[in-house]
N, C-alpha and C positions, 0 to 999 in steps of 0.2 A: 254241543258239537255232535254232529251225527256220526254214526258208525261208518257210513259210506265215505264221508269226507276223510275220516281217519285212514281208512283202507286205501283210498286214492293217494293220500300223502305217503303211505308206506311204499306203494308201487312206484311212485315217481322217485322217491329216494333210492329205491333199488335200481331203477333205470339209470339214474345219474351215477351211482356207484359203479355199475357195470361199464358205463361209458368211460369213467376214470380208469378202470382196469384195462379196457381196450386201448386207451391212450398210452398207458404205461407199456403195454405189450407192443404197440406200434413203435414206441420210442426205442425199445430194445431191438426190434427187428430192423430199424433203420441202419444199424451198424453192419448188417449182413446182407440186406436187400436194397436195391435202388428205390428211390422215391417214386419213380414212374411205375415200377412193378407193384409197390404198395398201393398206389392210387388205383391202378387197374383192379387189383385184388379187392380193395374195399368197395369199389364201384360195383363189381360183380356180386359180392356178398350182399350189398344193399339192394340191388335189383332183385336178387333171389328172395330176400326178406320181404320186399314189397309184394310179392305174389301171395304171401301169407295174410295180407290185408283183405284179400278177397274172401267173402263169406260163401263157402261152397255148400253150406247147409247140412252136411252130414247125411246119413242114410235115412233118417226120419223126416227130413225136410226142415228140421229146426236150425237153430243157429250153431255155428262152430264154437269151439271152446274159447273162453276169455283168455286162457293161457296162450293160445295160438296168436291172439291179438297182441298180447304182451311180448311174445317172442318176436313178432314182426316189428313192434315198436322199438324194442331194444336193438335189434339187428340194424334197422334202417337208421335210427337216431345215432347210435354210436359210430357207425361207419361214415355217415354224412357229416357228423361233427368233426371227425378227423380229416375228412376230405376238404372241408371248408378251411381248416387250419392250413393244410398243404397249399391250397389255392391262394390264400391270402399271403403266404410266404413267397410264393412264386411271383405274385403281383407286386409285392413290396420290393423284391430283388430286381424286377424289370423296370420299376419306376426310376425316373431320372431325378436324383436329388438336386435341388437348387435351380432346375431349369424353369423356363417360363412357358413351357409347352403344356398341353393337356395331359401329358404322361408324367408330370412331375409327382414326386412323392407327396408333396403337400396337397395337391389336387386329389390324389388317390385316397388319402386319409379322410378328406372332407366327403368325397363321394361315397366312400364305404359306409359312413355313418348316416347317410341320408335315408 
């Protein structure tokens, strides 16, 4: 097993743990802030985190820090993961259970998994 593969595993574990902590924090915030405000906030944080994916090169023309890339990944992944959960909840609530239309809950569940 290579040292690089082991390091990548540690980094991915860290990203997933931070995402779990962000999810718990969002769950606590939902009692005080509206879902719409949380969604807008997470979208703005995610967009600002996406800027960190750009390699600006630094003063010497080399590559930016790998920690900057990890910060971008943690920021975008954790916020987008939570936003996806919010959007699926909204879609599930909007679906019409038992109807024969395209907007039925059954059709939504099938289309979501495709």
